[in-house]
PDB file as gemmi writes it, atoms N, CA and C in Angstrom:
CRYST1    1.000    1.000    1.000  90.00  90.00  90.00 P 1                      
ATOM      1  N   UNK A   1       0.842  -1.181   0.002  1.00  0.00           N  
ATOM      2  CA  UNK A   1       0.001   0.001   0.000  1.00  0.00           C  
ATOM      3  C   UNK A   1       0.885   1.243  -0.002  1.00  0.00           C  
ATOM      4  N   UNK A   2       0.714   2.126  -0.962  1.00  0.00           N  
ATOM      5  CA  UNK A   2       1.464   3.371  -1.047  1.00  0.00           C  
ATOM      6  C   UNK A   2       0.673   4.449  -0.324  1.00  0.00           C  
ATOM      7  N   UNK A   3       1.342   5.202   0.540  1.00  0.00           N  
ATOM      8  CA  UNK A   3       0.684   6.277   1.269  1.00  0.00           C  
ATOM      9  C   UNK A   3       0.503   7.486   0.374  1.00  0.00           C  
ATOM     10  N   UNK A   4      -0.621   8.182   0.551  1.00  0.00           N  
ATOM     11  CA  UNK A   4      -0.935   9.361  -0.242  1.00  0.00           C  
ATOM     12  C   UNK A   4      -1.606  10.389   0.659  1.00  0.00           C  
ATOM     13  N   UNK A   5      -1.264  11.664   0.472  1.00  0.00           N  
ATOM     14  CA  UNK A   5      -1.880  12.736   1.256  1.00  0.00           C  
ATOM     15  C   UNK A   5      -3.351  12.840   0.900  1.00  0.00           C  
ATOM     16  N   UNK A   6      -4.210  12.807   1.911  1.00  0.00           N  
ATOM     17  CA  UNK A   6      -5.650  12.858   1.647  1.00  0.00           C  
ATOM     18  C   UNK A   6      -6.111  14.244   1.208  1.00  0.00           C  
ATOM     19  N   UNK A   7      -5.294  15.277   1.434  1.00  0.00           N  
ATOM     20  CA  UNK A   7      -5.682  16.641   1.056  1.00  0.00           C  
ATOM     21  C   UNK A   7      -5.242  17.009  -0.350  1.00  0.00           C  
ATOM     22  N   UNK A   8      -4.003  16.711  -0.699  1.00  0.00           N  
ATOM     23  CA  UNK A   8      -3.482  17.165  -1.996  1.00  0.00           C  
ATOM     24  C   UNK A   8      -3.177  16.025  -2.961  1.00  0.00           C  
ATOM     25  N   UNK A   9      -3.174  14.781  -2.482  1.00  0.00           N  
ATOM     26  CA  UNK A   9      -2.921  13.640  -3.355  1.00  0.00           C  
ATOM     27  C   UNK A   9      -1.449  13.355  -3.604  1.00  0.00           C  
ATOM     28  N   UNK A  10      -0.545  14.105  -2.946  1.00  0.00           N  
ATOM     29  CA  UNK A  10       0.886  13.887  -3.141  1.00  0.00           C  
ATOM     30  C   UNK A  10       1.302  12.537  -2.563  1.00  0.00           C  
ATOM     31  N   UNK A  11       2.118  11.815  -3.310  1.00  0.00           N  
ATOM     32  CA  UNK A  11       2.676  10.545  -2.851  1.00  0.00           C  
ATOM     33  C   UNK A  11       4.155  10.777  -2.552  1.00  0.00           C  
ATOM     34  N   UNK A  12       4.559  10.692  -1.278  1.00  0.00           N  
ATOM     35  CA  UNK A  12       5.962  10.927  -0.947  1.00  0.00           C  
ATOM     36  C   UNK A  12       6.861   9.801  -1.442  1.00  0.00           C  
ATOM     37  N   UNK A  13       8.129  10.132  -1.636  1.00  0.00           N  
ATOM     38  CA  UNK A  13       9.106   9.096  -1.983  1.00  0.00           C  
ATOM     39  C   UNK A  13       9.077   8.051  -0.865  1.00  0.00           C  
ATOM     40  N   UNK A  14       9.198   6.796  -1.226  1.00  0.00           N  
ATOM     41  CA  UNK A  14       9.078   5.758  -0.211  1.00  0.00           C  
ATOM     42  C   UNK A  14      10.084   4.638  -0.406  1.00  0.00           C  
ATOM     43  N   UNK A  15      10.223   3.858   0.643  1.00  0.00           N  
ATOM     44  CA  UNK A  15      11.047   2.654   0.650  1.00  0.00           C  
ATOM     45  C   UNK A  15      10.130   1.542   1.156  1.00  0.00           C  
ATOM     46  N   UNK A  16      10.663   0.357   1.321  1.00  0.00           N  
ATOM     47  CA  UNK A  16       9.861  -0.745   1.839  1.00  0.00           C  
ATOM     48  C   UNK A  16      10.416  -1.201   3.174  1.00  0.00           C  
ATOM     49  N   UNK A  17       9.524  -1.483   4.106  1.00  0.00           N  
ATOM     50  CA  UNK A  17       9.897  -1.949   5.439  1.00  0.00           C  
ATOM     51  C   UNK A  17      10.522  -3.335   5.328  1.00  0.00           C  
ATOM     52  N   UNK A  18      11.681  -3.563   5.972  1.00  0.00           N  
ATOM     53  CA  UNK A  18      12.304  -4.880   5.907  1.00  0.00           C  
ATOM     54  C   UNK A  18      11.522  -5.952   6.673  1.00  0.00           C  
ATOM     55  N   UNK A  19      10.637  -5.528   7.586  1.00  0.00           N  
ATOM     56  CA  UNK A  19       9.883  -6.509   8.370  1.00  0.00           C  
ATOM     57  C   UNK A  19       8.586  -6.927   7.679  1.00  0.00           C  
ATOM     58  N   UNK A  20       7.800  -5.951   7.186  1.00  0.00           N  
ATOM     59  CA  UNK A  20       6.487  -6.297   6.611  1.00  0.00           C  
ATOM     60  C   UNK A  20       6.398  -6.023   5.119  1.00  0.00           C  
ATOM     61  N   UNK A  21       7.409  -5.422   4.529  1.00  0.00           N  
ATOM     62  CA  UNK A  21       7.506  -5.126   3.101  1.00  0.00           C  
ATOM     63  C   UNK A  21       6.449  -4.138   2.595  1.00  0.00           C  
ATOM     64  N   UNK A  22       5.841  -3.354   3.499  1.00  0.00           N  
ATOM     65  CA  UNK A  22       4.893  -2.313   3.097  1.00  0.00           C  
ATOM     66  C   UNK A  22       5.662  -1.040   2.740  1.00  0.00           C  
ATOM     67  N   UNK A  23       5.042  -0.176   1.951  1.00  0.00           N  
ATOM     68  CA  UNK A  23       5.655   1.096   1.569  1.00  0.00           C  
ATOM     69  C   UNK A  23       5.701   2.016   2.789  1.00  0.00           C  
ATOM     70  N   UNK A  24       6.858   2.658   2.980  1.00  0.00           N  
ATOM     71  CA  UNK A  24       7.081   3.562   4.107  1.00  0.00           C  
ATOM     72  C   UNK A  24       7.705   4.838   3.557  1.00  0.00           C  
ATOM     73  N   UNK A  25       7.169   6.028   3.916  1.00  0.00           N  
ATOM     74  CA  UNK A  25       7.791   7.269   3.458  1.00  0.00           C  
ATOM     75  C   UNK A  25       9.267   7.300   3.856  1.00  0.00           C  
ATOM     76  N   UNK A  26      10.125   7.827   2.992  1.00  0.00           N  
ATOM     77  CA  UNK A  26      11.560   7.821   3.267  1.00  0.00           C  
ATOM     78  C   UNK A  26      11.930   8.575   4.532  1.00  0.00           C  
ATOM     79  N   UNK A  27      11.132   9.536   4.923  1.00  0.00           N  
ATOM     80  CA  UNK A  27      11.454  10.324   6.112  1.00  0.00           C  
ATOM     81  C   UNK A  27      10.962   9.683   7.398  1.00  0.00           C  
ATOM     82  N   UNK A  28      10.177   8.593   7.317  1.00  0.00           N  
ATOM     83  CA  UNK A  28       9.582   7.973   8.504  1.00  0.00           C  
ATOM     84  C   UNK A  28      10.646   7.319   9.386  1.00  0.00           C  
ATOM     85  N   UNK A  29      10.500   7.493  10.692  1.00  0.00           N  
ATOM     86  CA  UNK A  29      11.403   6.847  11.643  1.00  0.00           C  
ATOM     87  C   UNK A  29      10.908   5.459  12.021  1.00  0.00           C  
ATOM     88  N   UNK A  30       9.592   5.237  11.869  1.00  0.00           N  
ATOM     89  CA  UNK A  30       8.985   3.947  12.183  1.00  0.00           C  
ATOM     90  C   UNK A  30       8.031   3.571  11.057  1.00  0.00           C  
ATOM     91  N   UNK A  31       7.875   2.297  10.836  1.00  0.00           N  
ATOM     92  CA  UNK A  31       6.929   1.806   9.829  1.00  0.00           C  
ATOM     93  C   UNK A  31       5.508   2.068  10.345  1.00  0.00           C  
ATOM     94  N   UNK A  32       4.661   2.752   9.563  1.00  0.00           N  
ATOM     95  CA  UNK A  32       3.297   3.007  10.023  1.00  0.00           C  
ATOM     96  C   UNK A  32       2.410   1.760  10.002  1.00  0.00           C  
ATOM     97  N   UNK A  33       2.894   0.668   9.446  1.00  0.00           N  
ATOM     98  CA  UNK A  33       2.106  -0.556   9.344  1.00  0.00           C  
ATOM     99  C   UNK A  33       2.411  -1.539  10.470  1.00  0.00           C  
ATOM    100  N   UNK A  34       3.716  -1.758  10.764  1.00  0.00           N  
ATOM    101  CA  UNK A  34       4.062  -2.748  11.789  1.00  0.00           C  
ATOM    102  C   UNK A  34       4.793  -2.143  12.990  1.00  0.00           C  
ATOM    103  N   UNK A  35       5.239  -0.881  12.867  1.00  0.00           N  
ATOM    104  CA  UNK A  35       5.880  -0.213  13.994  1.00  0.00           C  
ATOM    105  C   UNK A  35       7.379  -0.404  14.087  1.00  0.00           C  
ATOM    106  N   UNK A  36       7.983  -1.155  13.181  1.00  0.00           N  
ATOM    107  CA  UNK A  36       9.430  -1.381  13.245  1.00  0.00           C  
ATOM    108  C   UNK A  36      10.179  -0.081  13.016  1.00  0.00           C  
ATOM    109  N   UNK A  37      11.256   0.114  13.790  1.00  0.00           N  
ATOM    110  CA  UNK A  37      12.086   1.303  13.600  1.00  0.00           C  
ATOM    111  C   UNK A  37      12.817   1.195  12.266  1.00  0.00           C  
ATOM    112  N   UNK A  38      12.802   2.262  11.511  1.00  0.00           N  
ATOM    113  CA  UNK A  38      13.445   2.301  10.208  1.00  0.00           C  
ATOM    114  C   UNK A  38      14.827   2.913  10.363  1.00  0.00           C  
ATOM    115  N   UNK A  39      15.852   2.089  10.332  1.00  0.00           N  
ATOM    116  CA  UNK A  39      17.228   2.566  10.473  1.00  0.00           C  
ATOM    117  C   UNK A  39      17.852   2.637   9.097  1.00  0.00           C  
ATOM    118  N   UNK A  40      17.936   3.848   8.584  1.00  0.00           N  
ATOM    119  CA  UNK A  40      18.587   4.075   7.301  1.00  0.00           C  
ATOM    120  C   UNK A  40      18.929   5.538   7.186  1.00  0.00           C  
ATOM    121  N   UNK A  41      19.843   5.815   6.305  1.00  0.00           N  
ATOM    122  CA  UNK A  41      20.215   7.198   6.064  1.00  0.00           C  
ATOM    123  C   UNK A  41      19.142   7.838   5.218  1.00  0.00           C  
ATOM    124  N   UNK A  42      18.791   9.036   5.578  1.00  0.00           N  
ATOM    125  CA  UNK A  42      17.758   9.739   4.837  1.00  0.00           C  
ATOM    126  C   UNK A  42      18.345  10.316   3.554  1.00  0.00           C  
ATOM    127  N   UNK A  43      17.726   9.974   2.455  1.00  0.00           N  
ATOM    128  CA  UNK A  43      18.178  10.506   1.175  1.00  0.00           C  
ATOM    129  C   UNK A  43      17.811  11.978   1.080  1.00  0.00           C  
ATOM    130  N   UNK A  44      18.688  12.803   0.517  1.00  0.00           N  
ATOM    131  CA  UNK A  44      18.332  14.209   0.392  1.00  0.00           C  
ATOM    132  C   UNK A  44      17.158  14.378  -0.553  1.00  0.00           C  
ATOM    133  N   UNK A  45      16.295  15.308  -0.221  1.00  0.00           N  
ATOM    134  CA  UNK A  45      15.124  15.563  -1.057  1.00  0.00           C  
ATOM    135  C   UNK A  45      15.550  16.265  -2.329  1.00  0.00           C  
ATOM    136  N   UNK A  46      14.840  16.010  -3.404  1.00  0.00           N  
ATOM    137  CA  UNK A  46      15.153  16.724  -4.638  1.00  0.00           C  
ATOM    138  C   UNK A  46      15.019  18.231  -4.409  1.00  0.00           C  
ATOM    139  N   UNK A  47      15.975  18.964  -4.909  1.00  0.00           N  
ATOM    140  CA  UNK A  47      15.957  20.405  -4.707  1.00  0.00           C  
ATOM    141  C   UNK A  47      14.720  20.996  -5.377  1.00  0.00           C  
ATOM    142  N   UNK A  48      14.035  21.839  -4.646  1.00  0.00           N  
ATOM    143  CA  UNK A  48      12.858  22.493  -5.176  1.00  0.00           C  
ATOM    144  C   UNK A  48      11.561  21.736  -4.970  1.00  0.00           C  
ATOM    145  N   UNK A  49      11.600  20.510  -4.426  1.00  0.00           N  
ATOM    146  CA  UNK A  49      10.376  19.758  -4.172  1.00  0.00           C  
ATOM    147  C   UNK A  49       9.676  20.388  -2.970  1.00  0.00           C  
ATOM    148  N   UNK A  50       8.549  21.102  -3.164  1.00  0.00           N  
ATOM    149  CA  UNK A  50       7.907  21.807  -2.061  1.00  0.00           C  
ATOM    150  C   UNK A  50       7.306  20.877  -1.015  1.00  0.00           C  
ATOM    151  N   UNK A  51       7.126  19.594  -1.341  1.00  0.00           N  
ATOM    152  CA  UNK A  51       6.544  18.661  -0.394  1.00  0.00           C  
ATOM    153  C   UNK A  51       7.587  17.934   0.448  1.00  0.00           C  
ATOM    154  N   UNK A  52       8.870  18.087   0.127  1.00  0.00           N  
ATOM    155  CA  UNK A  52       9.933  17.478   0.937  1.00  0.00           C  
ATOM    156  C   UNK A  52       9.988  18.213   2.280  1.00  0.00           C  
ATOM    157  N   UNK A  53      10.145  17.458   3.342  1.00  0.00           N  
ATOM    158  CA  UNK A  53      10.088  18.045   4.689  1.00  0.00           C  
ATOM    159  C   UNK A  53      11.031  19.237   4.867  1.00  0.00           C  
ATOM    160  N   UNK A  54      12.258  19.131   4.364  1.00  0.00           N  
ATOM    161  CA  UNK A  54      13.213  20.217   4.576  1.00  0.00           C  
ATOM    162  C   UNK A  54      12.967  21.426   3.686  1.00  0.00           C  
ATOM    163  N   UNK A  55      12.107  21.301   2.677  1.00  0.00           N  
ATOM    164  CA  UNK A  55      11.807  22.416   1.774  1.00  0.00           C  
ATOM    165  C   UNK A  55      10.461  23.078   2.071  1.00  0.00           C  
ATOM    166  N   UNK A  56       9.706  22.573   3.016  1.00  0.00           N  
ATOM    167  CA  UNK A  56       8.366  23.091   3.274  1.00  0.00           C  
ATOM    168  C   UNK A  56       8.403  24.528   3.779  1.00  0.00           C  
ATOM    169  N   UNK A  57       7.487  25.321   3.233  1.00  0.00           N  
ATOM    170  CA  UNK A  57       7.298  26.701   3.690  1.00  0.00           C  
ATOM    171  C   UNK A  57       5.852  26.804   4.163  1.00  0.00           C  
ATOM    172  N   UNK A  58       5.662  27.289   5.371  1.00  0.00           N  
ATOM    173  CA  UNK A  58       4.335  27.383   5.953  1.00  0.00           C  
ATOM    174  C   UNK A  58       3.536  28.518   5.350  1.00  0.00           C  
ATOM    175  N   UNK A  59       2.226  28.367   5.351  1.00  0.00           N  
ATOM    176  CA  UNK A  59       1.306  29.387   4.868  1.00  0.00           C  
ATOM    177  C   UNK A  59       1.515  30.673   5.679  1.00  0.00           C  
ATOM    178  N   UNK A  60       1.510  31.834   5.013  1.00  0.00           N  
ATOM    179  CA  UNK A  60       1.708  33.089   5.739  1.00  0.00           C  
ATOM    180  C   UNK A  60       0.527  33.463   6.628  1.00  0.00           C  
ATOM    181  N   UNK A  61      -0.637  32.835   6.430  1.00  0.00           N  
ATOM    182  CA  UNK A  61      -1.792  33.074   7.288  1.00  0.00           C  
ATOM    183  C   UNK A  61      -1.553  32.321   8.593  1.00  0.00           C  
ATOM    184  N   UNK A  62      -1.419  33.008   9.682  1.00  0.00           N  
ATOM    185  CA  UNK A  62      -1.074  32.409  10.963  1.00  0.00           C  
ATOM    186  C   UNK A  62      -2.048  31.368  11.481  1.00  0.00           C  
ATOM    187  N   UNK A  63      -3.269  31.329  10.961  1.00  0.00           N  
ATOM    188  CA  UNK A  63      -4.250  30.362  11.461  1.00  0.00           C  
ATOM    189  C   UNK A  63      -4.414  29.161  10.530  1.00  0.00           C  
ATOM    190  N   UNK A  64      -3.708  29.141   9.398  1.00  0.00           N  
ATOM    191  CA  UNK A  64      -3.809  28.046   8.433  1.00  0.00           C  
ATOM    192  C   UNK A  64      -2.690  27.032   8.676  1.00  0.00           C  
ATOM    193  N   UNK A  65      -2.977  25.761   8.442  1.00  0.00           N  
ATOM    194  CA  UNK A  65      -1.980  24.713   8.652  1.00  0.00           C  
ATOM    195  C   UNK A  65      -1.311  24.267   7.361  1.00  0.00           C  
ATOM    196  N   UNK A  66      -1.597  24.955   6.251  1.00  0.00           N  
ATOM    197  CA  UNK A  66      -1.095  24.534   4.950  1.00  0.00           C  
ATOM    198  C   UNK A  66       0.366  24.872   4.709  1.00  0.00           C  
ATOM    199  N   UNK A  67       0.870  24.341   3.602  1.00  0.00           N  
ATOM    200  CA  UNK A  67       2.214  24.661   3.136  1.00  0.00           C  
ATOM    201  C   UNK A  67       2.101  25.263   1.745  1.00  0.00           C  
ATOM    202  N   UNK A  68       3.153  25.955   1.329  1.00  0.00           N  
ATOM    203  CA  UNK A  68       3.150  26.597   0.021  1.00  0.00           C  
ATOM    204  C   UNK A  68       3.647  25.630  -1.045  1.00  0.00           C  
ATOM    205  N   UNK A  69       2.996  25.670  -2.215  1.00  0.00           N  
ATOM    206  CA  UNK A  69       3.439  24.845  -3.335  1.00  0.00           C  
ATOM    207  C   UNK A  69       4.559  25.567  -4.084  1.00  0.00           C  
ATOM    208  N   UNK A  70       4.990  25.019  -5.199  1.00  0.00           N  
ATOM    209  CA  UNK A  70       6.103  25.592  -5.948  1.00  0.00           C  
ATOM    210  C   UNK A  70       5.812  26.999  -6.457  1.00  0.00           C  
ATOM    211  N   UNK A  71       4.535  27.340  -6.635  1.00  0.00           N  
ATOM    212  CA  UNK A  71       4.151  28.672  -7.109  1.00  0.00           C  
ATOM    213  C   UNK A  71       3.956  29.671  -5.977  1.00  0.00           C  
ATOM    214  N   UNK A  72       4.128  29.237  -4.717  1.00  0.00           N  
ATOM    215  CA  UNK A  72       3.963  30.124  -3.574  1.00  0.00           C  
ATOM    216  C   UNK A  72       2.518  30.235  -3.100  1.00  0.00           C  
ATOM    217  N   UNK A  73       1.654  29.295  -3.521  1.00  0.00           N  
ATOM    218  CA  UNK A  73       0.244  29.304  -3.119  1.00  0.00           C  
ATOM    219  C   UNK A  73       0.027  28.209  -2.076  1.00  0.00           C  
ATOM    220  N   UNK A  74      -0.730  28.554  -1.010  1.00  0.00           N  
ATOM    221  CA  UNK A  74      -1.027  27.588   0.036  1.00  0.00           C  
ATOM    222  C   UNK A  74      -1.911  26.474  -0.530  1.00  0.00           C  
ATOM    223  N   UNK A  75      -1.564  25.219  -0.243  1.00  0.00           N  
ATOM    224  CA  UNK A  75      -2.328  24.083  -0.764  1.00  0.00           C  
ATOM    225  C   UNK A  75      -3.633  23.881   0.008  1.00  0.00           C  
ATOM    226  N   UNK A  76      -3.821  24.566   1.149  1.00  0.00           N  
ATOM    227  CA  UNK A  76      -5.043  24.416   1.920  1.00  0.00           C  
ATOM    228  C   UNK A  76      -6.013  25.584   1.677  1.00  0.00           C  
ATOM    229  N   UNK A  77      -5.538  26.825   1.895  1.00  0.00           N  
ATOM    230  CA  UNK A  77      -6.445  27.975   1.795  1.00  0.00           C  
ATOM    231  C   UNK A  77      -6.293  28.771   0.506  1.00  0.00           C  
ATOM    232  N   UNK A  78      -5.215  28.535  -0.250  1.00  0.00           N  
ATOM    233  CA  UNK A  78      -5.022  29.234  -1.525  1.00  0.00           C  
ATOM    234  C   UNK A  78      -4.340  30.582  -1.421  1.00  0.00           C  
ATOM    235  N   UNK A  79      -4.016  31.037  -0.226  1.00  0.00           N  
ATOM    236  CA  UNK A  79      -3.367  32.332  -0.055  1.00  0.00           C  
ATOM    237  C   UNK A  79      -1.968  32.311  -0.683  1.00  0.00           C  
ATOM    238  N   UNK A  80      -1.627  33.405  -1.350  1.00  0.00           N  
ATOM    239  CA  UNK A  80      -0.306  33.514  -1.984  1.00  0.00           C  
ATOM    240  C   UNK A  80       0.720  34.048  -0.978  1.00  0.00           C  
ATOM    241  N   UNK A  81       1.946  33.708  -1.191  1.00  0.00           N  
ATOM    242  CA  UNK A  81       3.053  34.133  -0.329  1.00  0.00           C  
ATOM    243  C   UNK A  81       3.217  35.627  -0.403  1.00  0.00           C  
TER     244      UNK A  81                                                      
END                                                                             
């Protein structure tokens, strides 16, 4: 089963758990399916990928929980940067 964001449909880069062989996001510390700790080096995110954890920019609206896409628009409320 590949994980997908229920809000925007983004599918994060993933690896497979050595214990249960389910898809696990590369940034996960534990397998969300069986709970096994994922011990591996984190691959650097592609430069410019707005959904990569280290590249995320928060929505400028202080009450929104969204992040900005590559165009600078919030994926939740639509507000521009």
